[in-house]
C-alpha positions in Angstrom: 23.9 17.5 2.8 25.0 16.4 6.2 25.3 19.8 7.8 22.2 21.1 9.6 21.0 24.6 8.8 21.7 25.6 12.4 25.3 24.4 12.2 25.8 26.1 8.8 24.3 29.4 10.2 26.5 29.2 13.3 29.7 28.7 11.3 28.9 31.4 8.8 27.8 33.8 11.5 31.2 33.3 13.2 32.8 34.3 9.8 30.5 37.4 9.7 31.7 38.5 13.1 35.3 37.9 11.9 34.7 40.0 8.8 32.9 42.8 10.8 35.9 42.9 13.1 38.3 43.2 10.1 36.0 45.8 8.4 36.1 48.0 11.6 39.8 47.5 12.1 40.8 48.4 8.6 38.4 51.4 8.7 40.0 52.6 11.9 43.5 52.2 10.4 42.5 54.0 7.2 41.1 57.0 9.1 44.3 57.5 11.2 47.2 56.4 9.1 49.1 59.3 7.4 50.4 57.5 4.3 48.0 58.0 1.4 48.7 54.6 -0.2 48.2 52.7 3.1 45.0 54.8 3.7 43.7 53.7 0.3 44.7 50.0 0.9 43.1 49.9 4.3 39.9 51.5 2.9 39.9 48.9 0.1 40.2 46.1 2.7 37.5 47.5 4.9 35.2 47.6 1.9 36.2 44.1 0.9 35.2 42.8 4.3 31.9 44.7 4.1 31.3 42.8 0.8 32.2 39.5 2.5 29.7 40.2 5.3 26.9 40.9 2.8 27.6 37.7 0.9 27.8 35.6 4.1 24.6 37.2 5.5 22.8 36.0 2.3 24.1 32.5 3.0 22.7 32.6 6.5 19.4 34.0 5.3 19.0 31.0 3.0 19.0 28.8 6.1 16.0 30.6 7.6 18.2 31.7 10.5 19.1 35.2 11.5 22.4 36.5 10.1 24.8 38.2 12.4 24.7 41.9 12.0 27.5 43.0 14.4 30.9 42.1 15.6 31.2 41.3 19.3 33.5 42.9 21.8 34.8 39.4 22.7 35.3 38.7 19.0 37.3 42.0 18.6 39.4 41.2 21.6 40.0 37.7 20.4 41.0 38.7 17.0 43.4 41.4 18.1 41.7 44.4 16.5 41.2 46.0 19.9 44.9 46.9 20.1 44.7 48.7 16.8 43.2 51.7 18.5 46.2 52.2 20.8 48.6 51.7 17.8 46.7 54.2 15.8 46.7 56.7 18.6 50.5 56.7 18.5 50.5 57.1 14.7 53.2 54.5 14.3 52.6 52.9 10.9 54.7 49.9 11.8 52.6 49.3 14.9 49.4 49.8 12.9 50.5 47.2 10.3 51.5 44.8 13.1 48.1 45.1 14.6 46.4 44.6 11.3 48.5 41.6 10.7 47.6 40.2 14.0 43.9 40.7 13.3 44.4 38.9 10.0 46.2 36.0 11.7 42.9 35.4 13.6 40.8 35.9 10.5 42.9 33.3 8.6 42.5 30.9 11.5 38.7 31.4 11.6 38.4 30.7 7.9 40.5 27.5 8.2 38.3 26.4 11.1 35.2 27.0 9.0 36.6 25.0 6.1 37.2 22.0 8.4 33.4 21.9 9.2 30.7 20.1 7.2 29.4 22.8 5.0 27.3 22.4 1.7 29.4 22.6 -1.4 28.0 26.0 -2.5 29.0 27.5 0.9 32.4 25.9 0.8 33.0 27.6 -2.5 32.2 31.0 -1.0 34.2 30.4 2.1 37.2 29.1 0.2 37.2 32.1 -2.1 37.0 34.5 0.8 39.7 32.6 2.7 42.0 32.9 -0.2 41.4 36.7 -0.3 41.9 36.9 3.5 45.2 35.1 3.2 46.3 37.4 0.4 45.4 40.4 2.6 47.3 39.0 5.5 50.4 38.4 3.3 50.2 41.9 1.8 49.9 43.5 5.3 52.8 41.3 6.5 55.0 42.3 3.6 54.2 46.0 4.1 55.1 45.7 7.8 58.4 43.9 6.9 59.3 46.5 4.3 58.6 49.3 6.6 60.8 47.7 9.3 63.6 47.2 6.9 63.3 50.8 5.7 63.4 52.1 9.3 66.4 49.9 10.0 68.3 51.2 7.0 67.4 54.9 7.5 70.3 57.1 8.5 
């Protein structure tokens, strides 16, 4: 293994922050969206990210480094979740979906960046699986946003 335990811990801790940001963003969206199906979907995605965090924290713990336990304000700002609160306040489902998609754009980018680093094979397997699920979530949110925009456009 070429990767040092410090570099593995650093890369994985960055993903933990990304997942914490997503967990919080989806939780916030679930609490404030009116549509029951979206509420359930956002709750599911928030729980998914919590599971990712737990799995990634175990990876960091194996390196004898401290796993990240929080998201950072700068991480939230960078990933776009900070604007979700203002979208939610207006109750506009399209705006909420757009902010969720923007947050997921950043999450997808973070996972791609992590997969370009030198990680042990077992960690790559975990990160790749999670990256696939993050991309799937991004695509689902994007498709919902597009469908809602089309429905609004075609409404009388």
